C-alpha positions, 0 to 999 in steps of 0.5 A, a space after each residue: 686061617 689058610 683053609 678058609 682062604 682056599 674056599 673063598 670065591 669072592 673078595 675079602 675086601 670090596 673097596 680099593 686100597 687108598 693111596 696112603 695105605 697098603 694091604 700087607 700079608 703075614 704068612 705063618 707056615 709049617 716047615 716041611 716040603 722041599 724048595 720047589 714044593 714050597 715055591 709052588 705053594 707060595 705061588 698059590 698063596 700069592 695068586 690067591 692073596 692078590 685075587 681075593 684079598 688084593 694084598 700088595 706085600 707078603 712076608 714068609 718065615 725065616 728059611 721058608 724055602 728050605 725049612 729050618 729042620 732040613 737035615 744038615 747034610 741036605 742043606 750043605 749040598 752044593 751040587 749043580 742039580 741042587 743049586 739049579 733047583 734053588 734058582 728055579 724055586 726063586 724064579 717061580 716065586 719072582 715070576 708069580 709075584 710080578 704077574 699079579 703085582 705083589 711084592 714078596 719077602 721070602 726066607 731061604 738058604 743062600 747057597 747060590 754063591 757060597 762056599 761048599 758046605 757054607 751058606 747064608 741064612 737069607 731073605 730075598 725081597 722082590 718088587 711088585 713087578 717081580 724084579 729083585 729089590 734086595 737080598 740080605 743075610 742074618 748077622 747074629 746066628 743064634 745057635 751052635 747049629 746055625 754057626 756051623 751051617 751059615 756064614 754071618 751076614 754083613 750089618 752094612 749090607 743087611 741093615 739098610 732101608 730100601 724103597 720097595 715098589 708096591 703095585 701103586 706106590 712105594 714104601 721104605 722098609 727094612 728086614 731083620 731076621 729073627 735073632 738080629 732083633 733079639 740080640 741087640 736088645 738083649 745086649 742093650 745096644 743102642 745101634 740095634 738093627 731096628 733103630 738103624 733101619 728106622 734112622 735110615 728112613 724105614 717105615 715098615 720092618 719085615 721080621 721073618 722068624 723060625 722061633 721056638 719062644 718069644 724072647 721079648 715084646 716085639 710090639 715094643 720094638 714097633 713103638 720105640 722105632 715108630 715102624 709098622 712091624 710084620 713078624 712071620 714065624 713058623 707054626 707048630 705042627 703035631 703031624 711033623 715032630 720036627 716042627 714042634 719046636 716052633 711057637 707061631 704067634 705071627 703078628 702085625 703091629 702098628 706104629 703105636 705098638 698095638 698088635 693089629 692081628 695075631 695068629 695062634 701057635 699052630 695055624 697055617 695062616 695068612 694074616 691080612 691087614 690094611 696099614 696106614 703109611 706116610 707120604 709116598 716118597 716117589 710122588 713127593 720127589 716127582 712133585 719136587 722135580 716138576 716144581 723146579 722145572 716149572 720155576 725154570 720155565 717161568 724164569 726163562 719166559 720172564 727173561 724172554 719177555 724182558 729181552 723184548 
């Protein structure tokens, strides 16, 4: 729980992370605050997570920066000052992530390049050095309100795996925003987003949500597609009635479908877990490249020796 995390003055983990593992964090948070206040709080969590837990990756809920319950009129605003504030909030998160070497995936309402009054329900992903890795948008919009506010994303752009650079290695991962997972399974569609990402080599599935109920057994998605799944949902908060539609239950699931750790319904919580990964594709590529180079040098040396 976050309250305990703020009070710590010594690391949670004494040992460094092995090269074949990653320390990931799933942030279940509440819905209030404006974008800049959310960005400041995110910067605190990233800094604390790096200092006291050595986290290498953190995922926030869907529409985290802007809040799912923000009034429509405020969300639709595309004024110069509003767009500038959005950009500054994203830059603050990126610079903080880069300064401590934590990769971040964060939900936000993308109105930076959208039409007046329309935008995308998006997730921005940054490498551990703070550079932008990927931005994707929700394809299947679940409610009438969502369909009025947002433009649907493109499956070809959003449902593709990327090589995300962590501090000491990289991992191939993909993003599915909330109902993008539920919809395809409810339709019994064999081209579901998780399956497409797994077929594209994804080893880790990041699933930011703002859900009021569990529509399916998400640990089964991890098992079926042999992926580590991190699901970050909004938490219920009795102090703010607008937030009471959310059900929490954020979790991290292993490739075998087991739920490794899970939050309750209302906690503002940072779930931290060390997960086992496959071989580092970057190192494999580097070894293969150097192996070819060594063979060429051997052939060249042999040719020179024979010419003498």
